[in-house]
C-alpha positions as CSV (number, residue, x, y, z in Angstrom):
1,M,-57.3,168.8,-56.1
2,L,-56.5,169.0,-52.4
3,F,-53.1,167.5,-51.3
4,G,-53.2,165.2,-54.4
5,G,-56.5,163.7,-53.3
6,E,-60.0,163.9,-54.7
7,Q,-61.8,167.1,-55.3
8,P,-63.7,167.9,-52.0
9,N,-67.5,168.0,-52.2
10,P,-68.4,171.6,-53.0
11,E,-71.7,171.1,-51.2
12,W,-70.4,169.9,-47.8
13,W,-71.4,173.2,-46.3
14,G,-74.7,173.5,-48.2
15,M,-78.2,173.7,-46.7
16,D,-80.7,171.2,-48.0
17,R,-84.5,171.4,-47.6
18,I,-84.6,169.6,-44.3
19,M,-82.0,171.8,-42.7
20,L,-83.7,174.9,-44.0
21,I,-86.9,173.7,-42.4
22,R,-85.1,173.3,-39.1
23,V,-83.6,176.7,-39.2
24,V,-86.8,178.4,-40.2
25,V,-88.8,176.7,-37.5
26,A,-86.2,177.5,-34.9
27,V,-86.2,181.2,-35.9
28,L,-90.0,181.4,-36.0
29,V,-90.5,179.7,-32.6
30,S,-87.8,181.8,-31.0
31,A,-89.1,185.0,-32.5
32,G,-92.7,184.0,-31.5
33,F,-91.8,183.5,-27.8
34,F,-89.6,186.6,-27.8
35,F,-92.4,188.7,-29.3
36,A,-94.9,187.3,-26.8
37,M,-92.7,187.9,-23.8
38,R,-90.9,191.0,-24.8
39,S,-92.9,193.2,-22.3
40,P,-94.7,190.9,-20.0
41,K,-97.7,192.2,-18.1
42,I,-99.0,191.0,-14.7
43,V,-102.3,190.2,-16.4
44,P,-101.4,188.6,-19.7
45,T,-103.4,189.3,-22.9
46,G,-103.1,188.4,-26.5
47,V,-100.0,186.5,-27.6
48,Q,-98.5,186.7,-24.1
49,N,-101.5,184.9,-22.8
50,V,-101.1,182.2,-25.4
51,A,-97.3,181.8,-24.7
52,E,-97.8,181.7,-21.0
53,S,-100.6,179.1,-21.3
54,M,-98.3,176.9,-23.4
55,L,-95.4,177.2,-21.0
56,D,-97.7,176.6,-18.0
57,W,-99.0,173.5,-19.5
58,V,-95.5,172.1,-19.9
59,R,-94.5,173.3,-16.4
60,I,-97.5,171.8,-14.6
61,N,-98.1,168.6,-16.6
62,I,-94.5,167.6,-17.3
63,A,-91.8,169.4,-15.4
64,E,-93.5,169.7,-11.9
65,E,-95.5,166.5,-12.3
66,I,-92.2,164.5,-12.6
67,L,-89.7,166.7,-10.8
68,G,-91.7,168.5,-8.2
69,K,-92.1,172.3,-8.0
70,E,-88.5,173.2,-7.2
71,N,-86.7,171.0,-9.7
72,G,-89.5,171.4,-12.2
73,R,-89.0,175.2,-12.3
74,R,-85.2,174.6,-12.3
75,F,-85.3,172.5,-15.4
76,L,-88.3,174.0,-17.1
77,A,-86.2,175.7,-19.8
78,I,-84.7,172.6,-21.2
79,I,-87.9,170.5,-20.9
80,A,-90.0,173.2,-22.6
81,S,-87.3,173.6,-25.3
82,M,-87.5,169.9,-26.0
83,F,-91.3,170.0,-26.1
84,F,-91.7,173.0,-28.4
85,A,-88.8,172.1,-30.7
86,T,-90.3,168.6,-31.1
87,I,-93.9,169.6,-31.7
88,F,-93.2,172.5,-34.1
89,L,-90.6,170.5,-36.1
90,N,-93.1,167.6,-36.3
91,L,-95.9,169.9,-37.5
92,T,-94.0,170.5,-40.7
93,S,-94.9,167.0,-41.8
94,I,-98.5,168.1,-42.5
95,I,-97.8,171.6,-43.9
96,P,-98.3,171.7,-47.7
97,F,-95.1,172.2,-49.7
98,L,-93.0,171.2,-46.7
99,N,-94.6,167.7,-46.3
100,I,-92.0,166.2,-44.0
101,S,-90.9,166.6,-40.4
102,S,-87.2,167.2,-40.1
103,N,-87.4,164.8,-37.1
104,A,-88.0,162.1,-39.7
105,R,-84.2,162.2,-40.3
106,I,-81.9,161.2,-37.5
107,G,-79.9,164.4,-37.2
108,M,-82.3,166.5,-35.1
109,P,-83.6,163.7,-32.8
110,L,-80.0,162.7,-32.2
111,V,-79.0,166.3,-31.2
112,M,-82.0,166.6,-28.8
113,A,-81.4,163.1,-27.3
114,A,-77.7,164.1,-26.8
115,V,-78.8,167.3,-25.0
116,A,-81.1,165.3,-22.8
117,Y,-78.4,162.7,-22.1
118,I,-75.7,165.3,-21.3
119,T,-78.1,167.0,-18.9
120,Y,-78.9,163.7,-17.3
121,C,-75.2,162.9,-16.8
122,W,-74.3,166.5,-15.8
123,V,-77.0,166.6,-13.0
124,G,-76.0,163.2,-11.6
125,I,-72.3,164.0,-11.7
126,A,-72.8,167.4,-10.1
127,K,-74.7,165.8,-7.2
128,Y,-72.8,162.5,-6.7
129,G,-69.4,163.0,-8.4
130,F,-68.5,161.0,-11.5
131,F,-67.8,157.6,-10.0
132,G,-70.5,158.0,-7.4
133,F,-73.1,158.7,-10.1
134,I,-72.0,155.7,-12.2
135,K,-72.1,153.5,-9.1
136,S,-75.5,154.7,-8.0
137,S,-76.9,154.3,-11.5
138,I,-75.8,150.7,-12.2
139,V,-75.3,149.0,-8.7
140,L,-78.6,147.9,-7.1
141,P,-78.5,147.8,-3.3
142,G,-79.4,144.7,-1.5
143,V,-78.5,142.3,-4.3
144,P,-76.3,139.3,-3.6
145,L,-72.7,139.8,-4.8
146,P,-72.8,137.1,-7.5
147,V,-75.9,138.6,-9.1
148,H,-74.0,141.9,-9.6
149,F,-71.9,140.3,-12.2
150,L,-75.1,139.9,-14.3
151,L,-77.0,143.0,-13.4
152,V,-74.2,145.6,-13.5
153,P,-73.4,145.2,-17.3
154,I,-77.2,145.1,-18.0
155,E,-77.8,148.3,-16.1
156,F,-74.8,150.0,-17.6
157,V,-75.8,149.2,-21.2
158,S,-79.5,150.1,-20.7
159,T,-78.7,153.3,-18.8
160,F,-75.7,154.8,-20.6
161,I,-75.9,153.3,-24.1
162,L,-79.5,152.3,-25.0
163,R,-81.2,155.2,-23.3
164,P,-80.0,158.0,-25.8
165,F,-80.4,155.5,-28.7
166,T,-84.0,154.6,-27.9
167,L,-84.9,158.3,-27.3
168,T,-83.5,159.1,-30.7
169,V,-85.0,156.2,-32.7
170,R,-88.4,156.4,-31.1
171,L,-89.0,160.0,-32.3
172,M,-87.4,159.5,-35.7
173,A,-89.2,156.2,-36.5
174,N,-92.6,157.5,-35.6
175,M,-92.2,160.6,-37.7
176,L,-90.6,158.8,-40.6
177,S,-93.4,156.1,-40.7
178,G,-96.1,158.8,-40.6
179,H,-94.4,160.6,-43.5
180,I,-94.2,157.4,-45.6
181,M,-97.9,156.7,-45.0
182,L,-98.9,160.2,-46.1
183,V,-96.7,159.9,-49.2
184,L,-98.3,156.6,-50.1
185,F,-101.9,157.8,-49.7
186,F,-101.5,161.1,-51.6
187,S,-99.2,159.5,-54.3
188,A,-101.9,156.9,-54.9
189,T,-104.5,159.6,-55.3
190,Q,-102.4,161.4,-57.9
191,F,-101.7,158.1,-59.7
192,F,-105.3,156.9,-59.9
193,V,-106.9,160.3,-60.6
194,V,-104.3,161.9,-62.9
195,E,-102.5,159.0,-64.6
196,K,-105.1,156.3,-64.7
197,S,-108.4,158.3,-64.6
198,G,-111.7,156.7,-65.5
199,I,-113.0,154.1,-63.1
200,W,-109.7,154.3,-61.2
201,T,-110.7,157.8,-60.0
202,L,-112.8,156.1,-57.4
203,A,-109.7,154.5,-55.9
204,G,-108.1,158.0,-56.0
205,V,-111.0,159.4,-54.0
206,G,-110.5,156.7,-51.5
207,G,-106.8,157.5,-51.3
208,I,-107.4,161.1,-50.6
209,I,-110.0,160.4,-48.0
210,A,-107.6,158.0,-46.3
211,G,-104.8,160.6,-46.6
212,I,-106.9,163.3,-44.9
213,G,-108.0,160.9,-42.2
214,F,-104.4,159.8,-41.6
215,T,-103.4,163.5,-41.5
216,F,-105.6,164.0,-38.4
217,F,-104.1,160.9,-36.9
218,E,-100.7,162.3,-37.6
219,L,-101.6,165.4,-35.6
220,L,-102.2,163.1,-32.6
221,V,-98.9,161.5,-33.1
222,I,-97.2,164.9,-33.4
223,G,-98.4,166.0,-30.1
224,L,-97.9,162.6,-28.4
225,Q,-94.3,162.4,-29.6
226,A,-93.5,165.8,-28.3
227,Y,-95.1,165.0,-24.9
228,I,-93.2,161.7,-24.7
229,F,-89.9,163.2,-25.6
230,A,-90.2,166.0,-23.0
231,L,-91.6,163.6,-20.4
232,L,-88.8,161.1,-20.8
233,T,-86.3,164.0,-20.5
234,A,-87.9,165.0,-17.2
235,V,-87.9,161.3,-16.1
236,Y,-84.2,160.9,-16.9
237,I,-83.4,164.1,-15.0
238,D,-85.4,162.9,-12.0
239,Q,-83.6,159.5,-12.1
240,S,-80.3,161.4,-12.1
241,I,-81.3,163.4,-9.1
242,H,-82.3,160.3,-7.2
243,A,-79.7,157.9,-8.7
244,D,-79.1,156.5,-5.2
245,S,-82.8,155.5,-4.7
246,H,-83.7,152.4,-6.6
């Protein structure tokens, strides 16, 4: 007993399978990039070439495409971190014996969305000051004064409340729905082939074909969600930099 109350949960500090997946993926990705870039050469070869190609793709197609060369390079680290964290955590959804993306639970998407949101606010406040950034973000120039009473609350809610919420839910919902679909297809295969057998085996074969097909579709979703998350992070940073330009 603790202070006369209930016994505290002995597993509050414990690590479940989802958290273990997150830690393992983070360690592997960090170690992979460290190993690839530990002694960089002017003409990259092997794993350095692979790592640089991946980073260059994010730099050119996301960071510099949205933010321009100077700001793209300035914020490349956070944008690339978002992209690679999302894509590699998503990939665990189709790896046997892991079978789920840890982004299918709200914890990790919420943390990454919070980092993106804090960066967005930090960049704007650093440039415009706290009140200047808020004003620039929610007050539209050239609008009649009475209309501001309608637009300002809408802009405030959409910018400072809904933005991190939608960034979180978009990633989590897509990965959770993909996980559920794969579970349904492969569970149906096991049920019809193992438990029912006989003529029901044909239904099981159809289930596994559908499951394999959906796995390839899930690969597309995995890459697309990583791209969207990193892209929106870059877009939000750009909006913060140019908060006074509507």
